[in-house]
C-alpha positions as CSV (number, residue, x, y, z in Angstrom):
1,M,7.8,-33.6,5.2
2,L,6.2,-33.4,1.7
3,P,7.8,-35.4,-1.3
4,A,10.5,-33.4,-3.6
5,Q,8.3,-33.8,-6.3
6,T,5.3,-32.4,-4.5
7,I,7.6,-29.1,-3.8
8,T,8.7,-28.8,-7.2
9,D,5.2,-29.0,-8.4
10,I,3.9,-26.5,-5.8
11,A,6.9,-24.1,-6.6
12,D,5.8,-24.7,-10.3
13,E,2.0,-23.6,-9.4
14,L,3.0,-20.5,-7.4
15,A,5.6,-19.2,-10.1
16,E,2.6,-19.7,-13.0
17,A,0.1,-17.8,-10.5
18,E,2.9,-15.1,-10.1
19,R,3.1,-14.9,-14.2
20,S,-0.3,-15.3,-14.8
21,R,-1.2,-12.6,-11.9
22,S,-3.7,-15.1,-10.7
23,T,-3.9,-16.8,-7.2
24,I,-4.3,-20.3,-6.8
25,P,-6.1,-22.7,-4.0
26,R,-4.8,-22.3,-0.6
27,L,-2.0,-24.9,0.0
28,T,-2.8,-26.3,3.5
29,A,-6.4,-27.4,2.5
30,R,-4.8,-29.7,-0.3
31,Y,-1.8,-30.7,2.0
32,P,-3.1,-30.4,5.5
33,D,0.3,-32.3,6.8
34,M,2.4,-29.8,4.9
35,T,4.8,-28.1,7.6
36,V,6.7,-24.8,8.2
37,E,10.1,-26.5,6.8
38,D,8.0,-27.9,3.6
39,S,7.0,-24.2,2.9
40,Y,10.4,-22.8,3.0
41,A,11.5,-25.7,0.9
42,V,9.1,-24.6,-1.6
43,Q,10.0,-21.0,-1.2
44,N,13.7,-22.1,-1.6
45,E,12.9,-23.7,-5.0
46,W,11.0,-20.5,-6.1
47,K,13.9,-18.6,-5.2
48,R,16.6,-20.9,-6.9
49,R,14.6,-20.8,-10.0
50,G,14.4,-17.0,-9.9
51,I,18.3,-17.1,-9.5
52,E,18.7,-19.2,-12.3
53,R,16.7,-16.9,-14.8
54,G,18.9,-13.8,-14.1
55,R,16.8,-12.3,-11.0
56,R,19.3,-10.6,-8.4
57,L,18.8,-11.3,-4.8
58,V,19.0,-8.1,-3.1
59,G,17.6,-8.6,0.0
60,R,15.1,-10.3,2.6
61,K,11.5,-9.4,4.2
62,I,10.3,-10.3,7.5
63,G,6.9,-10.8,8.2
64,L,4.2,-10.9,10.9
65,T,6.7,-9.2,13.5
66,S,4.1,-6.8,14.8
67,K,1.3,-7.8,17.2
68,V,-0.9,-5.6,15.0
69,M,-0.1,-8.1,12.0
70,Q,0.0,-11.0,13.8
71,V,-3.8,-10.3,14.9
72,A,-4.7,-8.9,10.9
73,T,-3.5,-12.2,9.7
74,G,-4.1,-14.8,12.8
75,I,-0.6,-16.0,12.2
76,T,1.6,-15.6,15.7
77,E,5.3,-16.5,14.3
78,P,7.7,-14.5,12.2
79,D,8.4,-15.2,8.4
80,Y,10.8,-14.2,5.9
81,G,11.0,-14.3,1.8
82,A,13.5,-13.2,-0.6
83,I,13.9,-9.6,-2.5
84,F,15.1,-9.5,-6.1
85,D,16.1,-6.5,-7.9
86,D,12.9,-6.4,-10.0
87,M,10.9,-6.0,-6.9
88,V,12.5,-2.5,-5.9
89,F,10.9,0.7,-6.7
90,E,12.3,4.4,-6.0
91,N,10.5,7.0,-4.0
92,G,7.6,8.3,-6.4
93,S,7.5,5.7,-8.6
94,V,4.0,4.9,-10.8
95,I,3.5,1.2,-10.2
96,E,1.3,-1.3,-12.2
97,H,-1.6,-2.4,-10.1
98,G,-2.2,-5.4,-12.0
99,Q,0.9,-7.4,-11.5
100,F,0.2,-8.0,-8.1
101,S,-2.7,-9.9,-6.5
102,N,-4.6,-8.9,-3.3
103,V,-2.5,-5.6,-2.9
104,R,-2.0,-4.3,0.3
105,I,0.8,-1.7,1.6
106,E,2.8,-1.9,4.8
107,V,4.9,0.7,6.8
108,E,8.5,-0.2,7.3
109,L,12.1,0.3,8.2
110,A,14.9,-1.2,5.7
111,F,18.2,-1.9,7.0
112,V,20.9,-1.9,4.7
113,L,24.1,-4.1,5.8
114,S,27.7,-3.1,5.7
115,R,28.8,-6.5,6.6
116,P,27.2,-9.9,6.7
117,L,25.1,-11.3,9.4
118,E,25.5,-15.1,10.2
119,G,23.7,-16.9,13.0
120,P,22.8,-18.7,15.3
121,H,23.8,-16.2,18.3
122,V,23.0,-12.8,16.7
123,N,21.4,-10.1,19.0
124,V,20.1,-6.3,18.3
125,F,23.6,-4.7,18.9
126,D,25.5,-7.3,16.2
127,V,22.8,-5.9,13.8
128,L,23.1,-2.4,14.9
129,R,26.9,-2.6,14.2
130,A,26.3,-4.2,11.0
131,T,24.0,-1.8,9.6
132,D,25.1,1.2,7.2
133,Y,21.6,2.9,7.5
134,V,18.0,2.5,7.8
135,I,15.6,4.2,5.5
136,P,12.1,4.4,5.4
137,A,10.1,1.5,3.1
138,L,6.8,0.6,2.0
139,E,6.3,-3.2,1.3
140,I,3.8,-4.0,-1.2
141,L,2.2,-7.3,-0.4
142,S,0.8,-9.5,-3.1
143,S,-0.8,-12.6,-2.3
144,R,-0.8,-15.3,-4.9
145,L,-2.9,-17.9,-2.4
146,D,-6.4,-17.5,-1.8
147,M,-6.5,-15.6,1.5
148,E,-9.2,-17.4,3.3
149,G,-8.0,-19.6,5.9
150,R,-4.3,-19.2,5.3
151,T,-2.0,-20.5,7.8
152,I,2.0,-19.5,8.1
153,V,2.7,-22.6,5.9
154,D,0.8,-21.1,3.0
155,T,2.3,-17.5,3.5
156,I,6.0,-18.9,3.6
157,S,5.4,-21.0,0.3
158,D,4.0,-17.7,-1.1
159,N,7.4,-16.1,-0.6
160,A,5.9,-14.4,2.9
161,A,3.5,-12.5,0.3
162,M,6.2,-10.3,-1.2
163,G,5.4,-8.4,-4.1
164,A,7.7,-5.4,-4.0
165,M,9.1,-2.8,-1.6
166,V,9.6,1.4,-2.0
167,Y,12.3,2.9,-0.3
168,G,13.1,6.7,-0.1
169,G,13.3,9.4,2.5
170,N,16.3,10.0,4.4
171,P,19.3,7.2,5.0
172,T,19.7,7.5,8.4
173,P,22.8,5.6,10.6
174,P,21.2,3.6,13.3
175,R,23.2,5.7,16.1
176,D,22.0,8.7,15.0
177,V,18.1,7.8,15.8
178,D,16.3,6.0,18.5
179,L,14.7,3.4,16.0
180,R,12.2,2.2,18.5
181,W,10.5,5.5,18.4
182,V,10.3,6.3,14.4
183,S,7.1,7.0,13.5
184,A,5.0,7.2,10.1
185,L,1.5,8.6,9.0
186,L,0.2,6.5,6.2
187,Y,-2.1,8.1,3.7
188,R,-4.2,7.0,0.9
189,N,-5.4,9.8,-1.5
190,E,-4.8,12.6,1.1
191,T,-6.5,10.8,4.0
192,I,-4.7,9.4,7.1
193,E,-5.5,5.5,7.2
194,E,-3.1,4.2,9.4
195,S,-0.1,5.3,11.9
196,G,2.5,3.4,14.0
197,V,5.8,3.3,15.7
198,A,8.8,0.9,15.1
199,A,9.1,-0.4,18.4
200,A,5.7,-2.3,17.5
201,V,8.1,-4.9,15.7
202,L,9.3,-7.2,18.6
203,N,10.2,-4.0,20.8
204,H,12.9,-2.9,18.6
205,P,13.1,-3.2,14.4
206,A,16.7,-4.6,14.8
207,T,15.2,-7.5,16.9
208,G,13.4,-8.8,13.9
209,V,16.7,-8.5,11.7
210,A,18.2,-10.7,14.8
211,W,15.7,-13.1,14.3
212,L,16.2,-13.8,10.5
213,A,19.8,-14.3,10.7
214,N,19.5,-16.8,13.6
215,K,16.5,-18.2,11.5
216,L,18.4,-18.3,8.3
217,A,21.5,-20.2,9.7
218,Q,19.1,-23.0,10.7
219,H,18.6,-23.3,6.8
220,G,22.4,-22.8,6.3
221,D,22.1,-19.5,4.9
222,R,23.0,-15.8,6.1
223,L,22.7,-12.1,5.2
224,E,25.3,-10.4,3.3
225,A,27.1,-7.3,3.0
226,G,25.0,-4.8,1.0
227,E,21.6,-6.5,1.3
228,M,18.4,-4.6,2.4
229,V,16.3,-6.2,5.2
230,L,12.5,-5.0,5.4
231,A,12.4,-5.4,9.0
232,G,8.5,-5.9,9.4
233,S,5.3,-3.5,9.4
234,F,4.5,-1.5,12.2
235,T,1.0,-0.4,10.8
236,R,-2.0,-2.8,9.6
237,P,-2.2,-3.7,5.9
238,M,-3.8,-1.4,3.8
239,W,-5.6,-2.3,0.7
240,V,-4.6,-0.4,-2.5
241,Q,-6.7,-0.1,-5.8
242,K,-5.8,1.2,-9.4
243,G,-5.4,4.4,-9.4
244,D,-4.7,5.1,-5.5
245,T,-1.7,7.4,-4.3
246,V,0.3,6.2,-1.0
247,L,2.4,8.4,1.0
248,A,4.2,7.8,4.1
249,D,5.3,10.3,6.2
250,Y,8.3,9.6,8.9
251,G,8.9,12.9,10.3
252,P,12.7,13.4,10.3
253,M,13.2,10.6,8.3
254,G,11.3,11.7,5.2
255,T,8.5,11.0,3.0
256,I,7.7,8.1,0.6
257,S,5.0,7.8,-2.2
258,C,4.0,5.6,-5.0
259,R,1.1,5.5,-7.5
260,F,-0.6,2.7,-8.7
261,V,-2.0,2.7,-12.1
């Protein structure tokens, strides 16, 4: 384990990178013995300060749940991060590109919980019972760390590269749809760049939420009623530039769009 002061120093660096919209050198290059537990300690310190400053925790994101994302990053296990209220945008939002670093978009489903989920023995059925509805979502990735050579330790420390999310479309009770077969077409400036099916997320997107509830239990935490959980991307991340318009078409579950300026 890294010393507590080092954890604090890293959290300071990441907070400053977020504030100044810049990136910092990869952590594993500087702290080669840093572990996954160290990186969650950094993330928790960053999250604690956010809450202290008045940011409101409204959900969590799960990352690296699909084969396509694991291949894209070279990382082979899922991770998670926090979602604050100021990271959530409504459908059709115009979003400032410059507030993020290394900006990419992912296509996901968000689970909105009607009751708490607490590990360690949560399964898919528990998740479906605890879910009020599922809604289309786009995740905006923002990496505050140099991306070349990064590992899961770097990514977790950086709040799992969470920048923001956009939600929209048709909120659907999970019993009304086969979530494995929810599909989406991802457009950038009227051209389809990616497409995917939600079963790519661990065979069923609710599996990711179950994994998260069980993982949080290891850290003395749980998912609360009303929280939104981004269940993981079922497409590769798509780079976006200033001026790009993004639209995701989820068929019967509706569309989401945003524009970067």
